[in-house]
C-alpha positions as CSV (number, residue, x, y, z in Angstrom):
1,X,49.6,37.1,110.4
2,X,49.9,36.2,114.0
3,X,53.1,34.5,115.0
4,X,53.0,30.7,115.4
5,X,49.5,30.5,114.0
6,X,48.9,28.7,110.7
7,X,45.6,29.1,109.0
8,X,43.6,26.0,108.3
9,X,43.4,24.5,104.9
10,X,40.3,25.0,102.8
11,X,39.3,21.4,103.5
12,X,39.5,21.8,107.3
13,X,37.7,25.2,107.1
14,X,34.8,23.5,105.4
15,X,34.8,20.7,107.9
16,X,34.8,23.2,110.8
17,X,31.9,25.2,109.2
18,X,29.9,22.0,108.7
19,X,30.2,21.2,112.4
20,X,29.3,24.7,113.5
21,X,26.3,24.6,111.2
22,X,25.1,21.4,112.8
23,X,25.6,22.8,116.3
24,X,23.9,26.1,115.6
25,X,21.2,25.5,112.9
26,X,19.1,28.4,114.3
27,X,21.8,31.0,114.5
28,X,20.6,34.4,113.4
29,X,20.9,38.1,114.2
30,X,20.1,38.6,117.9
31,X,19.0,42.2,117.4
32,X,15.2,42.8,117.1
33,X,14.1,45.0,114.2
34,X,11.4,45.3,111.6
35,X,13.0,47.5,108.9
36,X,16.5,48.0,107.6
37,X,16.5,51.4,109.3
38,X,15.7,49.9,112.7
39,X,18.5,47.3,112.2
40,X,20.9,50.1,111.3
41,X,20.0,52.0,114.5
42,X,20.2,48.9,116.6
43,X,23.5,47.9,115.3
44,X,24.9,51.3,115.9
45,X,23.7,51.1,119.4
46,X,25.2,47.6,119.9
47,X,28.9,48.8,119.9
48,X,30.4,47.9,123.3
49,X,26.9,46.9,124.5
50,X,25.1,43.6,124.7
51,X,22.4,42.7,122.2
52,X,20.1,42.0,125.2
53,X,20.5,45.6,126.5
54,X,19.9,47.0,123.0
55,X,16.8,45.0,122.5
56,X,15.4,46.2,125.8
57,X,16.0,49.8,124.9
58,X,14.8,49.6,121.3
59,X,11.6,47.8,122.3
60,X,10.1,51.1,123.5
61,X,12.3,53.3,121.3
62,X,11.1,51.7,118.0
63,X,7.5,51.6,119.2
64,X,7.5,55.4,119.8
65,X,9.9,56.3,116.9
66,X,9.7,53.6,114.2
67,X,11.1,55.5,111.3
68,X,13.6,58.1,110.1
69,X,11.1,60.9,110.2
70,X,10.2,60.1,113.7
71,X,13.8,60.1,114.9
72,X,14.4,63.5,113.3
73,X,11.7,64.9,115.6
74,X,14.0,64.2,118.5
75,X,16.6,66.6,119.8
76,X,19.9,65.0,120.8
77,X,19.3,65.4,124.5
78,X,15.9,63.7,124.1
79,X,17.5,60.7,122.3
80,X,20.2,60.5,124.9
81,X,17.6,60.1,127.7
82,X,15.9,57.3,125.8
83,X,19.2,55.3,125.2
84,X,21.2,56.3,128.3
85,X,21.2,52.7,129.5
86,X,23.5,52.0,126.5
87,X,27.3,52.6,126.6
88,X,28.6,55.7,124.9
89,X,25.0,56.9,124.6
90,X,25.8,60.5,124.0
91,X,28.1,59.9,121.0
92,X,25.7,57.3,119.7
93,X,22.7,59.7,119.9
94,X,24.7,62.3,118.0
95,X,25.7,59.9,115.3
96,X,22.3,58.4,114.9
97,X,20.6,61.7,114.4
98,X,23.4,62.8,112.0
99,X,22.9,59.5,110.1
100,X,19.2,60.1,109.8
101,X,19.8,63.6,108.4
102,X,22.2,62.1,105.7
103,X,19.6,59.4,104.9
104,X,17.0,62.0,104.3
105,X,19.1,64.5,102.3
106,X,21.2,62.1,100.3
107,X,19.3,58.8,100.1
108,X,15.6,59.8,100.0
109,X,15.1,58.3,103.5
110,X,16.1,54.8,102.4
111,X,19.0,52.8,103.9
112,X,21.6,52.3,101.1
113,X,22.5,48.8,100.0
114,X,26.2,49.1,99.2
115,X,29.2,49.0,101.5
116,X,30.6,52.3,100.2
117,X,27.3,54.2,100.7
118,X,26.8,52.7,104.2
119,X,30.3,53.7,105.2
120,X,29.5,57.3,104.2
121,X,26.9,57.5,107.0
122,X,28.0,59.1,110.3
123,X,28.9,56.5,112.9
124,X,28.8,53.5,110.5
125,X,31.9,51.3,110.3
126,X,32.5,48.1,108.4
127,X,31.0,45.9,111.1
128,X,27.7,47.8,111.2
129,X,27.6,48.0,107.4
130,X,28.2,44.2,107.0
131,X,25.4,43.4,109.6
132,X,23.0,45.6,107.6
133,X,24.0,44.2,104.2
134,X,23.7,40.6,105.4
135,X,20.6,40.7,107.5
136,X,18.5,43.5,105.9
137,X,19.4,42.9,102.3
138,X,20.7,39.3,102.1
139,X,24.0,40.4,100.7
140,X,26.7,37.8,101.6
141,X,29.0,39.4,104.2
142,X,31.0,38.7,107.4
143,X,30.7,41.2,110.1
144,X,33.7,40.9,112.4
145,X,32.6,41.8,116.0
146,X,34.5,40.8,119.1
147,X,33.3,37.2,119.0
148,X,34.1,36.6,115.4
149,X,37.5,38.2,115.8
150,X,38.3,36.1,118.9
151,X,36.9,32.8,117.7
152,X,38.2,32.9,114.1
153,X,41.7,33.8,115.2
154,X,41.7,31.4,118.2
155,X,40.7,28.3,116.2
156,X,42.7,29.1,113.0
157,X,40.1,30.3,110.5
158,X,42.1,33.5,110.4
159,X,45.6,34.5,111.6
160,X,45.3,38.3,111.8
161,X,46.2,41.1,114.2
162,X,43.2,43.3,113.4
163,X,39.6,43.3,112.5
164,X,40.0,44.3,108.8
165,X,42.6,41.6,108.1
166,X,40.4,39.1,109.9
167,X,37.5,40.0,107.7
168,X,39.5,39.7,104.5
169,X,41.0,36.4,105.5
170,X,37.6,35.0,106.3
171,X,36.1,36.2,103.1
172,X,39.0,34.6,101.2
173,X,38.8,31.3,103.1
174,X,35.1,30.7,103.5
175,X,32.8,30.0,100.5
176,X,30.8,33.0,99.6
177,X,27.5,31.3,100.0
178,X,28.4,30.6,103.7
179,X,29.6,34.1,104.6
180,X,26.5,35.3,106.4
181,X,25.8,31.9,108.0
182,X,29.4,31.6,109.2
183,X,29.2,35.0,110.8
184,X,26.3,33.9,112.9
185,X,27.8,30.5,113.7
186,X,31.0,32.1,115.0
187,X,29.1,34.6,117.1
188,X,27.0,31.9,118.7
189,X,30.0,29.7,119.3
190,X,31.8,32.6,121.0
191,X,28.8,33.3,123.2
192,X,28.1,29.7,124.2
193,X,31.4,27.8,124.1
194,X,34.5,29.8,123.1
195,X,34.4,32.3,126.0
196,X,37.0,35.1,126.0
197,X,38.5,34.3,129.4
198,X,37.6,30.7,129.9
199,X,36.7,28.7,126.8
200,X,34.6,25.6,127.4
201,X,36.9,23.3,125.4
202,X,35.4,20.2,127.0
203,X,32.1,21.0,125.4
204,X,33.5,22.1,122.0
205,X,32.7,20.1,118.9
206,X,35.8,21.4,116.9
207,X,38.7,20.8,119.3
208,X,40.4,18.5,116.8
209,X,40.8,21.4,114.4
210,X,41.4,24.2,117.0
211,X,44.8,25.8,117.1
212,X,44.2,27.1,120.7
213,X,43.2,23.7,122.0
214,X,46.0,21.8,120.4
215,X,48.6,24.3,121.5
216,X,47.4,24.9,125.1
217,X,45.1,22.2,126.3
218,X,46.8,18.9,125.4
């Protein structure tokens, strides 16, 4: 655990989640997609890139190449040109096409629905797998992206030094039926209020619970 940070009690965690749920009732996945495959591709593209940029790229990409078979018609260089606006586009193009090949050869062209199987796909880590499980298949999950990691550790929902420990602590502390919703609430709170460099504590609805606020801003 992080030094000098004490995780909230279960009672306080539930109270914080209730406030976040009231603040962000419409929180949902910000990536645009129509199928589990499209969500998988969009999430792979989103690493170190904003969802807004990904949506701008995939709007035309998914129109022209909506499915796995369509992507497999592309050479890597062609896909690179279509996603070059996105960070790390060369490596992402390589991984996406390799992922498509594995889906066709090992999963009959269908996106698998378990963590273990998703992690077997090239370029797919726990964050991507959790996003797909939660949003495409309604499997309770918490994907720890930069916002979830920052906000949960800053306010005290977790007290971890890395993404995996943060995920495990959140899974342990948050009721299972709220995992997916809490994931979205934390992301929206990170984007709108709990900024990385300058959090807007004056606008925050959970300052009374927040470790960061009570340690630094009082």
